[in-house]
Every structure is written in structure tokens, then in C-alpha cells.
N, C-alpha and C positions, 0 to 999 in steps of 0.2 A: 540365794541357792547357791551350794557350793560347785566348785568346776566338776565334781563327781557326780554330783547331784544332776546338773544339767547334762553331762555326756549319757547318765542312766536315761533321763528323760528323753534326750534325742533317739537313742537307741531304740526304745519303746515305739515313738512316733513312726521311726523308719521302718520297724517291722508291721505298724498298722497300716502303712501306706502299701506295703508289698501285699499284705492280705487283701487288699481291695484292689489294687491295680493289677495282680496276677489273675483277677477273674477275666481278663480279656482271653486268656488261654483256656479257661473252663467254664465260660459261658455261653451264649447264645452264638458268639462269633468265633469259637474255637477254632474250627475248621479253616477260616481265613488267616487267624493268627498262626497256626500250627503251619500251613502251607508257606506263609511268608518266612516263617523261621526256619524251615527246612530248605528252602531256597537260597535262604543268606548263607547256611552252612554249606550248601553246595558250592556257592560262589566262592566261599573262603577258600574251601579246597581246590577249586580250579585255579584261582590267584595263586595259591601257594606252590601247584605244580608249575605254573608259568614262571614263578619268581626263582624256583630251583632250576628250572633250565637256563634260564638268564645267568644264573650264576655261574652254572657249568660253561655256559657260552663265553661268559667273561674270561675265565682260565683258557679256553681253548684260543680266542683271539690274540691274546697276551702272549702265548705261547708260539703261536703262528708269526706274531710281528717280530718275537724274538729271534725265530729261527728265518725271518724275511721268507716265508711261503708264501709266494703271490696267489697261487691257486687254492691253498687252504684259506687265506685271508676273504678272497671271493666267494668261496663257498658259504663260509660263515656270516658273511654279509647278506648273502640271501636267505640264509636261515635266520636271520635276525629279524626280517619282515614280519613273517606270521607269527614270531614271538612277541614282537611289538603291537602287532594288532590283536594278538589276544589278550595281551596285558591291558590295552585300552578298553576292549570290550569288556573284559570281565571287571574292570573299575567301573565303567558305566553302569554296568548290572549292579553291583555292589550299592551304588549310588540310588539308583531306581529302589532297590531292595529295602535300603534303611529308610528312604523318605518315605516309601509306602508304607513300612511298618509303622513308622512315627505317626503318620498321619492317621491310619487306621486306628491305633492304639489311645493317640490323644482324642479321638473322636467318641470312642467308647468311653473312656475315662470320664471326659467331660460330660457327656450324656449323663452318665451314671450319677455324677456329682450333683448335675441341674435337676435331676429327678428327685434326688433323696431332699435337696435344699429347698425345692418348691413344694413338696409333699406337706400337706397339713399346717401349712402357716410357718414351717420351720424357719423360713427366710426370716420373718419378723421376729419369731422368739429368740433366734440368735442373738437380738438387741437386748435381751432380758437376761440373759444367763452370762456366767464367766467362762472364760477358756479361752484358748490361742487360736481365735478365729476372727481376728479384726480384718477389715477389709476382705470380706469374702469374695466380692467380685474379681478382685487381684489375684486372689489364691485359684479362683476357678479357671480365669482366663490365662495369665502368665506363668503363674508358677505349676499349673497342669502341663502346659506346654513344655516348658523345661523339664519337668519331671518325668515327661515322656518321651521327649527328644534324646535326652542325654544318655538313658539306659540303653538304647538301641546301639547308639555309637559305642558305648562302653563295652557291651557285651560283644558286639562286633570286634573292637579294638582287643579285648582280653583274649578270646578264642583265636584270633588272627595271630596275637603274640605268642600264646601256647603252643600252637600248632608250629609256628614259624621257629620258636626256640628250639623243639624237639627236633625239626628236620636240620636245622643248620648247626647244631651242635653236633649231631653225625657228620655233618660235612667238615665243620672245625677239628674234630676229633681226627678224622681220616687224613686230612690235607695237611692240618699243622703237625701231625705225628708228635714225638716227643722232643723233649731237649735235656741234653746232658752236660754236666759241668761236675768240676771238682770242689768238694768242700771238705776240708780237714785231712787232706790226702787221700779222700775215697771219692770215686765217681759215682756220682748220683743220676739218675735219669726219671724224669717226670713225665709221663705219658699224658697226651692230650693236654699240654700245659696252658694253651689257648683258651681252652674251656674253662679251667679254672680262674685264669687271671679275669675272663668274661664274668664269670660268676662272683668272683670277689669284689671286682669293679662296679657291677651292677648292686650289689647289695650296699656298698658303702655310698652311693649315690641315693640310693633308694631310701636308705635310712636318714641321710641328710636332708632329703625332701620331707619326709614325714616329721622329723623334728622341726625343722624349721616351719612347717606348713600345719602345726599343730592347732593353731586357733584359726585356720582359714574357713571351717565352715561357720564357726559362730558369728566371725565377722561379715561373711556372706548372708547369714540370716539376718544381722542387724541392718546390714545395707539394704535388703528386699524389704523389710518392715518400714525404714524411714522412706523409702520410695512409694510404698503404698499409701503411707500417711499423707505425704506430699501431694501426691495426686488425688486422695480424697479432699483435701483442703481446698484445691484447685476446683474439685468438680463441684464441691459445696458452694463455694463462691459463685461459680455460674448459675447454680440452681436458684439461689438465693439473691440474686442481682438486684431485683427490683427493691426488696425491703433495705439492701445493703444501701443502695444510691438515695434512697429517701431519707434513711437516717444519717447520709453521710457518712459511714463507716469505712470508707476507703483507708484512711490512715492505719485503723486499728487493724483490718483484714491484711494491710501491707505489712505490718509487723507481725502478725501471725504467719503470713508465708515467708516472710524472712527467717524466723525462728526454724519452721518446717524446713526451709531450704538450707540451712545452717545445719540441722541434723544430718540431712542427705549428704553434705560435703564433708562432713566430719567423718561418717561412715566411709565414704569413698575414699578420705584420706587414710582411715584404717586399713582399707582394702588394698589402697597403692602400696602399702608399708608391705604387706603380705606378698603382692606380686614382686617387688623388688627382691626381697630375701629368696622367693622361689626362683627369680629370674638367674640369679648367681649360680644356683646348682645346674638348672636346665640349661643355662647358655655354655657354662663351664663344660659340661658334659658334651655338647653339641662340638665344642673346639678340640677337646681331648680324644673323644671317641675313636675318629678316623685314623689319628697318628699312632695311637698306643700299638695296635697290630703290626703296623709297618716296622715300627722299632724293634718289637718283638720277633717279626719274621727276617730281619735284616741280617742276622749272624748266620742262619741258615742258608740264607740267599748268596751271601757272600762267600761262604764255604762250599758252595756248587750243590748243596743237597736239596734245595728248592728252586723250582724255576719262578721266572718271572710271572708266569702265569697262576702258579700256584700260590705264590705271594699275593697277587690280586684278588684271587678267589677267597684264599684265608682273611685277608681284609675285610673284603665285602662279608664275608660269613660272621667276622667277629663283630662288626657294626650292627648286622641284623639282629645276632644274639643278643647284644649289648641294648639294642631298641627295643627288642620284645621283653627282656628283663626290667628296662627302665620305662616301661609304657605307663608306670605310676608318676614318674618324674615327670613327663611330659604332660599328664592329663590331670594331675593333682588340682589346680585352679578349677577346670571345669567339674572335677568330682565334687568338690567342695561346694560349688555353685548349686549343682544339682541335688546333694543332701539337704541343702538348705531349703530349696524348693520342694522337695520331697516332704521335708518336715513340716512345712507350712501347709502343704496339701492335707497332711495327716492331723494337724492342727484341726482343720474345718473336720474332717471326717471324725474325728472323736468327739468333737461338739455335737455334730448330726447323731452320732451314736447316743450320746446322752438323752438328746429329745426324742429320739425313738424310743428308748426306753421309757422315758416319761410318757408316751401315748399309752402304753400297754397298761392292763390292768395292775393292781398292786397297791400296797401302802404309798400315801403321798401322790395318788393319780385321781384326778376327777373322772369318773365313768360317763361316758355318754352313751345313751342307749335309744333304741324306738320302740314304742309299745303301742298296741290297739287303745286308745282310750281317749276320753272326750277332751280333755285339757290338751291344748295346743304345746304347752310346755310348763314342764315341773320340776322345781330344785328340791331335790330330797337331801337334806343334810349336808348341805353342799358349804363347805368353807374352802377359802382360796389363800395360798401361800405363796412365798418365794420360792424358788429352785432350792433353796437351803433351808427350807421348813419354816421360815418367818412368817408369821400370821399376819394377811391383810385383810380378808373378810372372814368374819367367823361363822358359826354353823347357821346355815339359812333355809328357811321351808318357805317356798312360794309356789303357788299353783297359778297360771294364767290360761285363762279360756280363750277360745276364738273370739273376736270382736272386743275382747278387752284391750284397753290402752293404758299402758303403766309408766307412769312417770317415776323415775328413780332419782331421789336428791339426797343432798346431805353437804356438808362443807368441804373444801377441797382437801383431797388426800384421805378421804373417807373410802376411798375402795370401789368407787362408783364404775371408774371406766374399766377396772380390773375385773369386775365382777361381769360387765357385758362382754369382756374380752373371753373369760370363761365360757360364757353362754355361746358365742362364736364358735368357738373351738381353737381359739387362738392362745389360749393360757391352760396348760394341762395340770399345773401343780395345785394340789390340794386333796380334799376328801368330797365324800358324797357322790349322788348321782344327778346328772342334768337329762332328763327324760323328755323326749318329742314325741308328739302323736306320729304314729306310722306314716311316713311318705311324706310329712310336711316339709314345705321348702322354705328356707330359711334366707334372707337378705341382709347384709350389714352396711349399714351406712356411717363412716367415719367423720370426723370433724375435718378432716382433710381429704377430699376425695380423688382417687387415681384416675388419672386421663391418660390412657394407653397412645402410644404413637399411632399414626394412621389418620384415616378421613374420621371427621365428626359421625357419620354413621356407624363406622366401628366403635367409637366410644361409647354410643347409645346402647349398641348390641352386646356391649362388652359383659360377660366375659364369655358370650357367645361369639362364631363369626359373623362378620358383617354381612354376609350374603344369607343370613338365616333369617333377615326382616326385609320386608318392603319398605320402599322409601317412603309411603304413605303411612305406615307406622311410625316410622321415624319421625315425621313431620308432625304427626299428632301429638306423639311424646313431647317433642321439645315445645310446641305450643303450650301443653298442658302444664308443663314446668317453667312457664315464662320466659322462654327462649326462642320465641317466634321469628325474631330478628335474623335468625341463625338457619334458618330453613333452606333456604337457597345456597347453602354451602355446605350441605351435608357429605357431599362428595368430592369436596376439594381436596387435591393430594397437597402433602408436604407442608400442609399448615401445622406448626408447633401449638396444638390447642392446649398443653400443659401450661403453655406461658402466654397464649393469647387471651384465654377467659381469665376473668376476675376471680377472686375466692368464692364471691357469692354465686357466680354463674357457675362455677365448678360445683358448688354445692346443688344448685338447680339442675345441672347434668345429672347428679347422681339420683334426683326425684324422676327424671325422665327415665333411666335406668330402671328404676322401681316400678312405673307404670308398665314398663316393657316386660320385666319379671313377673309381676302379680306374685309375689310369695306369700306363704301361709303364716309366716312369722317376720316381722320386719325389727331389726335392732338398730337404734339409732343412738349415736355417741356424739351429742353437740353437733348435728348433722345442720341446725339451721344458725349456728353462731354467727355466719358471715352475712346473713340476710338481714334486711330491714323487718321491722313488726308487720308491715302492711303484707310484704310477699310470704313472709312466714306464715301469716294466718291463711293466704289463699292457698298455698301448698299443702298446709296440714287438713285444710278443709278437703282438697281433693283427694288426698290419701283415705279420707273417711267416706268420701262418697264412691270412689272407684274401688276400694278394697275394703268394703263394710266387713267382713268376715276375716279379715287378717288380725292377729294379735300383734300389739305394738309394745315394744320396752324402749324406753327412752332415757337418755340423761342428758339434763339441760339444767341450766341455771336462771332462764328467763320465766318470770312468774306468768307470762301471757301463756306459756305452754300447757299449763293446768287446764286451760279453757278446751283442750284437744285431748284431755286423758279422764278416764273416768275412775282411776285408780292411782294412789301415791304410795311409794316405798320410800322410808327416810333412813338412811345409813349414817350411823354417827361413830366417831372413833373412841375406840377404847385401847387399853394398854394391850390386851391379847387380841388386836385385830377390831377391824371395825364390826360394828352388829347392826342387824336389822332392828331398830326401836319403835317403828311405826307402819303400819299396813292399812291406810284408810281410804275410804272411797272419796272421790271426787265429784262435785256438781256445779252447775253453774252459779248455784247461790253462794257455796261456800268459796267459789274462785272470785266472784265480785268483791265478798269481805276482803279477802286476802290481797286484792288487784287494789282496792282502796287505801288499804293500809299502807301498801308499797308505795303507791304514789306519795301519800301523805308524807311519809317520813324518808323518801329517795332524797339524796343530795344530788343537787343540780351539776351537770358537767357538760362539756363538749359532746356532741353526737358523734359517733364515729363511723356508725354503719354506712353502708354504701346505699344511695337512692335506690328506690324499688322501680322495677320496670312497670310500665302500664300492665293492668290485668289483662289477661288473655282468657277468651271464653272457652270452657272446656268442650 
């Protein structure tokens, strides 16, 4: 993409960020937001008044020193005390106001993003669509912090700069007066010459800063993305430490981390170059600004038309005006970093917008409905596509009644898991209707179960709170799931159960959750893949015994699973997407024949499943 195209894209993202972020001042917390805003404005005005009085005091003290007026110096020294206390008090108040506003705004915007991110499984769907939303956790945490902290400082700074410039331009005009000189035999007078010099000088430095730092925003965005990718790589290494250690993958992981770190260092090097160039302008301005007004006022002071106090007042006013005009010069690096973070937050917001639109009715969306009917679940004309319209599963008609146990089979890549995710509501793209019986409760069991932080009791109760269950119910569920050896640890604090439990134990924990939830529809996606056949048989039997009226839709490759289902759907890949090619009943007899054939022609290989736990009595 060209630089112009990238600039247009960044402007659109920036506008989208503000449409969302401004909701702090228009939503449920608007009273708090406007109270803080008005308070900050009042603090700015109070600070400006004190600053003006200190400028006048500066002129009076130097005039008194020049006249050697001891009494006046004494009175001015006493006057300085309340002015200094006022300056300190209002500065402390400004810090309180800015930090409080930043904290409240960040809390609102972060909550807003988290609510949208977690709704309807969008945090999962982001992995399936294209967009500028990589590392969403970094965007929600760090980028949102920068995107809400910096604007408050900038708004405070800009407002202060504008009001200060207006106030002290008047001081500079009145104190500096005009300057007269001869040019071509004619006498010329420039009124308020110090004001014109301050404006011209500020225009030069600001233009230089904008030109030199024109790539600062893009470089800052690239640096933030490289940092996020490096952090993700390290986190992924930690989360998959066991597999990496068992495979001896440390050298390869070290190489990958070195590459990611190299990208970070390269982006920091580019950012360093930007800082070096902008420092030339900012520090040069720091050195020159206090000297220029003294040189310009020197002729009038030496001619006796300005007092020493007026010279010092004019010099202070010149620096104040120049600093106000050059606010951009001093804050350009921070402004660039803020813009980069705001655009990254906006990238996530735009992707969430797309997912939100996909959830609504319309062409290219799978409708989910509840109706009063006998079937627990019905797929009416359902086809599943990618977000770009590419077909995954063709038009499907399926009706599943209560107590039916349906096994979905097919070759790898035939769209089995995609169809299951569409039923669970995690995949909105496609056509047709998924109709549930009114009030039916659905429970999804993925191949890799989620184990939340907290106690084992919390994990069993999830997604409900831990205190919603009695300890006895948790113990009974764990025993039924073959985890009786953990029943005396259900309230242990600080145990990392996601790393303590093996893959098979985590899948058995999902069965414990199932026995607690007692849903009407159970959706299983390779939910027994980490279990040995004996444990799988025990747990499937217990589902049938304990939840005889529940409808089951499961995906699995093991032939033994057919013994626990009474119906089989077969998906096969086609050029225009997978198709349902068979819908057939299963019986113990047909299973026995297929089981014998699979054992006859199965290739021998090492057994990789974990050993089963002793059977537990239900």
C-alpha cells in the first residue's frame, strides 16, 4: 500500500477510535466525565491567573532591585509566598484531575472493549477472520492505556497553551511595545515586534518538527506491533513448555525468539533515529528561546526606554508564548506514540464491528432461532462459509430429536469441526437456519477443554461461580468423571490446574462439568481424543445413563465411538464445499461388523494414549 493509502487508512482508524472513545462523555458515566472535564478547565484558568501574577511580580521585583528599594523588595518577597503556594496547590490539583480522568476513561473504554470482545465468542472468531487485530490482549491492556492517558495530557496541554498564548501575547505586546529603525532613509516602526518574532520563530520550529517527524507515527505503530508479537511468542513458549521440552525444541524456539527480538530491536533502532532528529529541533529550541528576547530587548534597555523589570517580564512572556506555540515541538514523539496506540485499538474495534454485523440477520449469515417443536435441534438449509464467502460445508438438512446420539464423521478437512462450531454459535458465516427447541440448554465440549484460574471447585462449576455448588456435588461429579483422586483438593488455592492436569484429566474435567450442567443438547468435538479406550467407554456410558433425554452431536475418528451413538452423519469433501453424503442409523450389530473390519486391517503402531484411571462407581 502507498504512503497516501496508509495515511488515509490511519485517519479512518483514528476517526473510528474517537467515535467509540467519546462514549465516555455521552454514555452512562457522562456525569462523571463532564464533572472531571469542567474541573480541569477551572484548574487551568486558576493556574493561568497565578502564572500571570507571577509574571507581573517578576517585573516588579527586578524594578525594585534596580532601584535598590529595600521596603518594596520586602513586600514583594511576602507577596511571593501566597503566589507560590497557589501555584503548587493548583499544580497538585491538575495532577489529580488528569490522573482521575485518565483512570476513569481507561476503565470505561477497557470495559467496553472487553464486553464486545467476549460477547458471542468473538474472542474466538477473531482468530478466523482477517483484519488489524493481532494480539488483541495487548491492544486491550497496553494500547488502551496509552490511548486514554495521552489525550487527557494533550487536551490539558493544548488548552493551557492556547489560553496562555492569548494572555501573554497581550503582555508581550504591551510591555515590548514597538521598535523603530531606519530603512532606505525612511523611519519605520513595527508595533508589538516581539509578538511577530515569537510567531515567526514558533512557525519555523513547528514546521521543522512536522517535517522531520513525519514518519514518527508509522514507526511507532511498527514498534508496538513488534513488541506485541515478541511478548506473544514468549507467552506461547511458556504455555506449551511441556510439549517443547519433551520434543527437545529449545534450539528452534530460541531461534524463533531471536528473530522476534531482532524485529523489536530493528523497530527500536528506527524509532531511535526519529528521536535523534526531533531532539535536534526540540533541544535547539530549548537553548535559543530564552536568549532571543533578551537580545531583542537589549537596544531598548540600553537606550533607557525599558526598565530591567520590563526586560525580564518581556523575556519571560516571550518564552511563555513561544512554549505555547511550540507545544507540538515538545510533544510530537508522545503524540505519535499515542496516535499509533489509538489506531491499534481502532483496528480491534473495526474487526469487532465486522463480527457484530455478521451476527445480525442477512445474506451470508446463519440464523439461530428457538421454536416450540419436538426436535431438540434442526438444521434447515444450513451451509457454512468462510468470512470471505468461500464454501466449507454445503447445504445441509438435519433433524435431531431428544435422546438421539449423532456421530459426525468424515475425512480430515471435510468441515466437521466447522459445522459443530456453527451449531455452537461460534461460526456465524453461511446460510440457512439453526433451530433449537424453546429453552433448550446447550453444552459444548472441545478437544482442548478450558481450565479457568482458581480452585478445582471453580473449574467444575464453570461457567457458573464456585459458590453456586455444594462441595458434595463437586465431589460426586469428579468421581463420576474418573477424577476421584482429586476430591480432597477441590478448595486448594493457587494451584495452576491448567498445567497440573494432563490432557486426559482435563477432558475428564469437562465431563464433570457436563454432569453438573445437565444440558439438553451436548456438542462434542473430539472430546475423548486424549482418553484411553476403557476410560472413554466408561464416560460415554455414564452420559447415556445420567442424561438419557439429552441429544448428543459429536465429532470423532475412533470407531469405538459408534457403540455409543444411534445415528451417523457422513461428510465428504467436494469442490464447492463439503456435503452430507450419508445419514444412517447405527446399531450394535453394524458397529460390531465395522469394528471387526477396522481391527482386521488396522496397521500396528505404538500406543500413545495415557493409561486409564481405575473405574469409579457412579
